[in-house]
C-alpha positions, 0 to 999 in steps of 0.5 A: 507458563508461555509456550515459544509460539505464544511470544511469537507475534503473528504476521498476516499475509496479506495483498492490495492491488493499485488500479490505474487508468489513463485519463485527460491529466495523465493516470488517475488511481482508485482509492477506497475508504474503508468504513469508519466503523471498522475496527482496523484503519476505519476512515482511511483511503487504501488501495483495494485488498485484504487478509490472504484467505486459506482458499487463496492457497493453492495445493503446492501452498505457494505464498506468491500465487496465494496472495495473487488469488487473494488480491483478485478476490479483494479487488472483486469483493471490495470494489466489484471489478474483475481482474486476471493475474495475467494483469497484475505486476508485483509493484512492492511487498510491505511488512507491517514494523514490530511492536505495531498492534496488527502486523500485515506482510502484503504483496502490493500488485499493479494493474491498469483497467482498461475495459470500462468497467464501474466500480461498486464498493461493498458499502459494508467494510468499504464505504466510498471510492474516488479515481484521483491522479497520484499527485492530486491524492498526495495533494489532498493528503496534506489538506489542514482542514479535510485531509485524505487519510492515507496510510504510509505504504499508500503514500509511498506507492502514489509517490512512486508513480506521481511522475508518470504520465501514462499508464504504459510508462507506469508499466515500463517502470515497475516491469524494468525493476525488481518489486521493492521490499519494505521493511521499515525500522521506526524511529520516534520524534517528539511529535511523530515518527519516521520510517526508515526504508531499506537504501537509508543510510539509518536503516539498520540502527534506526538512526535518522543522523546517520550520515549517507542516503535517505529513504524515508517517510515523516509521519508528523502531526498527521501529515505525511513526507516521503523522502528518497535520495539516494 
């Protein structure tokens, strides 16, 4: 007989960092490609990050501090970059929708890299890296022949800062508001999926046709389209 604990779907804590720097075209964001041999999200372009480990927890078991520690550790392990807790700005929190094969509760942080450090990927879990402006990354994801494969949280995070022209402007935007919490509800389509986020009129019942504000992402034929109309 199954125990109650066996029926509870495990959600793993994780942390990731959106690293940005100023460039001649505005701002660039660091994206790293997970090795195609990796089972989870193999071949996808993501921000540096990963699961929160037990060693990341402070003595008081604070979840947020553990996420900060994990973000710092993962950034160095995956990209060879050293950042500090003081550099991290709390951007958002994402929870994988119910029913997914593996679920995560992920803290997204943003940090400005301005000290000339060079990226050095680990060559194992992470295969490649690219610095791209958010707009170029979003456009590349729509390339029909050689798309830059992005997960919804990555796509939405890039969309969030795509109109910012400098790192200072990004900082003002992020620090001038509360972190955004994403707990997506899923609506199935004939040719894809729609993720409904808080603020969308259909978020509470996964109804795409509910009248009102829109805050959602369509994933149709591997193409992503983010809509936020409040």
